C-alpha positions in Angstrom: 120.9 88.1 59.2 124.5 86.8 59.1 125.9 84.9 62.1 128.0 87.9 63.1 125.5 90.8 63.0 125.8 94.5 63.5 123.2 97.2 63.7 123.4 100.9 64.7 121.8 102.6 67.7 120.4 106.1 67.3 119.2 108.8 69.7 117.8 112.2 68.8 118.8 111.7 65.1 122.4 110.9 66.1 124.1 107.6 65.6 125.4 106.7 69.0 127.2 103.6 68.0 127.0 100.1 66.7 125.9 96.9 68.5 127.0 93.5 67.4 126.2 90.0 68.2 128.2 86.8 67.4 125.9 83.8 67.6 128.7 81.3 67.6 130.6 82.8 70.5 127.4 84.1 72.2 128.9 87.5 72.7 127.7 91.0 72.0 129.8 94.1 71.4 129.3 97.8 71.4 131.4 100.6 69.9 130.6 104.3 70.2 130.5 106.3 67.0 133.6 108.6 67.3 131.6 111.5 65.9 129.0 111.1 68.7 131.8 111.1 71.3 133.3 114.3 69.8 130.0 116.1 70.3 130.6 115.7 74.0 126.8 115.6 74.6 124.5 113.2 76.4 127.4 112.0 78.6 125.1 110.2 81.0 122.9 108.5 78.4 124.2 105.1 79.5 125.3 105.7 83.1 126.5 102.1 83.7 127.4 99.0 81.7 128.7 100.7 78.6 131.7 102.9 79.2 132.2 106.1 77.4 135.2 104.9 75.4 136.1 104.8 71.7 137.1 101.1 72.0 135.0 98.1 71.2 133.4 96.7 74.4 132.6 93.0 74.6 129.8 91.5 76.7 129.5 87.8 77.5 127.9 87.8 80.9 124.3 88.7 79.9 123.1 85.4 78.3 119.7 84.3 79.4 116.0 85.1 79.1 116.2 88.7 80.5 119.0 90.2 78.4 119.4 87.7 75.5 123.1 88.3 75.5 122.9 92.0 74.8 124.1 94.9 77.0 121.1 95.5 79.4 120.7 99.1 78.3 120.0 97.8 74.8 118.1 94.7 75.9 115.6 97.0 77.6 114.2 97.8 74.2 113.3 94.2 73.4 109.7 93.1 73.6 108.7 91.4 76.8 106.5 88.3 77.5 103.3 89.3 75.7 105.2 91.0 72.9 107.2 87.9 72.3 104.1 85.8 72.0 102.7 88.1 69.3 106.1 88.3 67.6 106.4 84.5 67.5 102.9 84.1 66.1 103.4 86.8 63.4 106.7 85.2 62.3 105.1 81.8 62.0 102.1 83.3 60.0 104.6 84.8 57.6 106.6 81.5 57.3 109.5 82.7 59.3 111.2 80.6 61.9 111.1 82.4 65.3 114.1 80.3 66.6 116.2 81.7 63.7 115.6 85.3 64.7 118.4 86.7 66.8 117.9 89.4 69.4 119.5 92.0 67.1 117.2 91.1 64.3 114.3 91.5 66.7 115.6 95.0 67.4 115.4 95.8 63.7 111.7 94.9 63.8 111.4 97.2 66.8 113.2 99.8 64.7 112.0 103.3 65.5 108.9 102.1 67.3 110.2 100.9 70.6 109.5 102.2 74.1 111.7 105.1 75.0 113.9 107.0 72.6 116.5 104.6 71.3 116.1 103.6 67.7 117.7 100.8 65.7 118.9 100.7 62.1 118.4 99.3 59.6 114.7 99.0 60.6 112.4 96.5 59.0 109.7 98.3 57.1 106.2 97.5 58.4 103.0 98.6 56.8 99.6 98.7 58.5 96.3 100.5 58.5 96.4 104.1 59.8 93.5 103.7 62.2 92.5 101.1 64.7 89.5 99.9 66.7 90.2 98.8 70.3 87.4 96.3 70.3 88.6 94.6 67.1 92.1 94.5 68.4 90.9 92.9 71.6 89.3 90.1 69.7 92.4 89.4 67.7 94.6 89.5 70.8 92.3 86.9 72.4 93.1 84.6 69.5 96.8 85.3 69.6 96.9 84.4 73.3 95.3 81.0 72.6 98.7 79.6 72.0 97.5 76.0 71.9 96.3 76.5 68.3 98.4 77.4 65.3 98.0 80.8 63.6 96.2 79.1 60.7 93.7 77.4 63.0 92.9 80.6 64.7 92.1 82.3 61.4 94.5 85.1 62.0 95.6 87.0 58.9 99.1 88.3 58.4 97.6 91.8 58.5 95.8 91.2 61.8 99.0 89.9 63.4 101.0 92.7 61.9 98.7 95.3 63.4 99.0 93.8 66.8 102.7 93.5 66.4 103.1 97.1 65.4 101.1 98.5 68.3 101.8 96.0 71.0 105.1 94.2 71.0 107.3 97.0 72.4 105.4 97.3 75.7 106.9 95.4 78.6 105.2 93.1 81.0 103.1 89.9 80.9 99.6 91.2 80.4 98.2 92.0 76.9 98.7 95.6 76.0 98.8 97.9 73.0 100.3 101.3 72.3 98.0 103.8 70.6 97.8 107.5 70.0 94.5 109.5 70.3 94.2 112.8 68.4 93.4 115.5 70.9 90.8 117.1 68.6 89.3 114.3 66.5 89.6 111.4 68.9 91.0 109.2 66.1 93.1 106.3 67.3 96.1 105.3 65.3 98.9 102.8 66.1 101.3 104.2 68.7 104.3 104.2 66.5 102.9 106.3 63.6 103.1 109.7 65.3 105.1 111.4 68.0 103.4 114.7 68.2 101.9 117.1 70.7 98.7 116.7 68.6 98.1 113.3 70.2 97.6 111.7 73.6 100.0 108.7 73.6 98.5 105.8 75.5 99.5 102.3 76.7 96.3 100.3 76.9 96.0 97.1 79.0 93.3 95.0 77.4 90.7 93.2 79.5 90.3 89.8 77.7 89.4 87.1 80.1 85.7 87.2 80.5 85.7 84.0 82.5 88.0 85.3 85.2 85.1 86.5 87.4 86.4 90.0 87.6 88.5 92.6 85.7 92.2 93.0 86.7 92.2 96.2 84.7 89.4 97.7 86.9 91.4 96.7 90.0 94.5 98.5 88.6 92.4 101.6 88.0 91.3 101.5 91.7 94.9 101.2 92.8 95.8 104.2 90.5 93.1 106.4 92.1 94.3 105.5 95.6 98.0 105.9 94.8 97.6 109.3 93.1 95.5 110.4 96.1 98.5 109.5 98.3 100.8 111.8 96.3 102.4 109.1 94.2 103.3 110.5 90.8 101.7 108.6 87.9 100.6 109.5 84.4 97.0 110.3 83.9 94.9 107.2 83.4 91.4 106.2 82.6 89.1 103.3 81.7 87.9 102.6 78.2 84.4 101.2 78.0 84.9 100.4 81.7 87.0 97.5 80.6 90.4 98.5 79.4 93.0 100.4 81.5 94.6 103.3 79.5 97.5 105.3 80.8 99.4 108.1 79.2 103.0 107.1 78.3 105.8 108.9 80.1 108.2 108.0 77.3 106.1 110.2 75.0 105.8 113.7 76.4 105.9 117.3 75.1 105.6 115.9 71.5 108.9 114.1 71.8 110.3 110.6 72.6 111.8 110.4 76.1 114.8 108.1 76.8 113.9 105.7 79.6 115.7 102.8 81.3 114.3 100.3 83.8 116.4 99.7 86.9 117.2 96.3 85.5 118.2 97.6 82.1 120.3 100.4 83.6 122.3 98.2 85.9 122.3 94.7 84.6 120.5 93.4 87.6 118.3 90.5 86.4 114.8 91.3 87.6 114.0 87.5 87.6 116.7 86.7 90.1 116.9 87.6 93.8 120.6 88.6 93.8 120.1 92.3 93.5 116.3 92.5 94.0 116.0 94.8 97.0 114.5 98.2 97.8 117.9 99.2 99.3 119.5 98.7 95.9 116.9 100.9 94.3 117.6 103.6 96.8 121.3 103.3 96.4 120.9 103.5 92.6 118.8 106.6 93.0 121.4 108.2 95.2 124.2 107.3 92.9 122.3 108.8 89.9 122.1 112.0 92.0 118.3 112.0 91.8 116.7 115.0 93.6 115.6 114.2 97.2 111.9 114.5 96.2 112.5 111.4 94.0 114.0 109.5 97.0 110.8 110.3 99.0 108.7 109.3 96.0 110.4 105.9 96.0 109.7 105.5 99.7 106.0 106.2 99.1 105.9 103.6 96.4 107.6 101.0 98.6 105.2 101.6 101.4 102.2 101.5 99.0 103.3 98.2 97.5 103.8 96.7 100.9 100.5 97.9 102.4 98.4 97.1 99.3 99.8 93.7 98.6 101.6 94.4 95.3 104.2 91.7 95.4 105.2 92.1 91.7 107.4 95.1 92.5 110.4 93.9 90.5 113.3 95.8 89.1 111.6 96.3 85.7 108.7 98.0 87.3 110.8 100.9 88.3 112.2 103.2 85.6 114.2 106.3 85.2 113.7 109.1 82.7 116.5 111.1 81.1 116.6 114.9 80.9 118.7 115.4 77.8 118.9 119.2 78.3 120.4 118.8 81.8 122.1 115.5 81.1 120.6 114.0 84.2 118.2 111.3 85.4 115.0 111.4 87.3 112.6 108.8 88.7 110.0 108.1 86.1 106.3 108.1 87.1 105.0 105.0 88.9 103.3 102.2 86.9 102.0 98.7 87.3 100.7 99.4 90.8 98.0 96.8 91.3 97.1 93.5 93.0 99.0 91.1 90.8 97.6 87.7 91.9 94.3 86.0 91.1 92.0 87.5 93.7 89.7 84.5 93.6 92.4 82.0 94.5 93.8 81.3 97.9 97.6 81.5 98.4 99.1 80.0 101.5 102.4 81.8 101.1 103.6 84.4 98.7 107.0 86.2 98.4 107.5 89.7 97.1 109.9 90.5 94.3 111.9 93.1 96.2 113.2 92.6 99.7 113.2 95.1 102.5 115.9 94.9 105.1 116.7 91.4 103.9 113.0 90.2 104.1 110.5 89.2 101.5 107.8 88.2 104.1 106.9 89.5 107.5 108.1 93.1 106.8 107.4 95.5 109.6 107.2 99.2 110.2 110.6 99.0 111.8 112.1 97.6 108.6 110.6 100.6 106.7 111.9 103.1 109.2 115.5 101.6 108.9 115.4 102.5 105.2 113.9 105.9 105.9 116.7 106.7 108.3 119.4 105.4 106.0 118.2 107.6 103.1 116.9 110.6 105.2 113.3 110.3 104.3 111.2 113.0 106.1 108.2 112.0 108.3 108.2 108.3 107.4 105.7 107.4 110.1 103.2 109.9 108.6 103.7 108.4 105.1 103.0 104.9 106.5 100.0 106.0 108.6 98.5 107.8 105.6 99.0 104.8 103.3 97.5 102.4 105.9 94.5 104.7 106.3 93.9 104.8 102.6 93.1 101.1 102.5 89.7 102.1 103.7 89.1 103.7 100.3 89.6 100.5 98.4 86.2 98.9 98.9 84.5 102.3 98.2 86.2 102.9 94.9 86.1 99.2 93.9 82.3 99.1 94.4 82.0 102.1 92.1 83.8 100.0 89.5 81.3 97.1 90.1 84.1 94.8 91.3 82.6 91.7 92.9 82.4 91.7 96.7 84.3 88.5 97.0 87.2 89.9 95.0 87.2 93.1 97.2 87.2 91.0 100.4 90.0 88.7 99.2 92.2 91.6 98.1 91.6 93.5 101.4 92.6 90.4 103.3 96.1 90.8 101.8 96.5 94.4 102.9 99.2 94.9 105.6 98.6 96.9 108.7 101.9 98.4 109.7 
């Protein structure tokens, strides 16, 4: 691409506008398509950051690893840690220089295949096989993640890397994952970008790769999923594949349509890797400002309590998302995800600090701290929610043993549970 690059952003078959990036000045720009503004629809598609104005808007404050210089609502569509590893390996295998690929050019590779409903044109054409095998994909991903060796030394073909790239790079987070669709009648698995249809279950699958770890983090996440849903926390239906891989239905693919989603970080420009805005209070304030229904506020409280009690310290701003209702032009809290014990359960940690603070604290958080937030945001029966969550810790060892998780792992995770 040229130094001064421009691509278009689409939603529901409409060109919303154009996004530009000037590599020399390290600035991005956005301008709405006048025809889109004249439709007077989807007014709250971008509730912050990008103003609903016909004028060109310039952004120079979002340089860095999280937003790559782009407006955060656009940067939310970029691949995350694991996706970037695969993307880099694939480019090198095809004799392209990853350092020369701009964030906008990376969006053209995402094209119509990204998480959520935003699409980017022109899109790079990618061709792959129409069906996939999860076990075969797992073996290739293992090699991709062995970043000490070059792609040639790993024996990875362009096609193998392309298949991983097509079905894995758009999903966020650090752990290896792929996006697949399962036909409801035949059970055939195809790459997750090939079909958006009510004929398919659309899954995000977290792959269990490290056979030397001593236990499966994917099994632990499944245990957390079962406990969380039992506590009334809304999550997409999930299951284990071959008792190894954690598969969850995608909330950005529902009712046979793409759903527009934004993380709290992408919606606001709060960098999830920095402590400045990383607090539960900010999440609650954002939810109120978005005019979310009060049931969503109470859901958010349940998630906060769950994360505190069950030792999920990786509760950062990209692990909370909002989903757009285009018919009503309003936002709702998206189902919960990434609820798990994020540390290595076989290692000892003398001091850990959680991503989101509560009442100004990242350690030593008490019931009183939670009740202050409950009072501020009028959460009903907060003590009952806390008591119910603490009581549910007793289910962990029972369900974990059903999953054949080692006793030492169970004991170490339980030792991190908080009694409020």
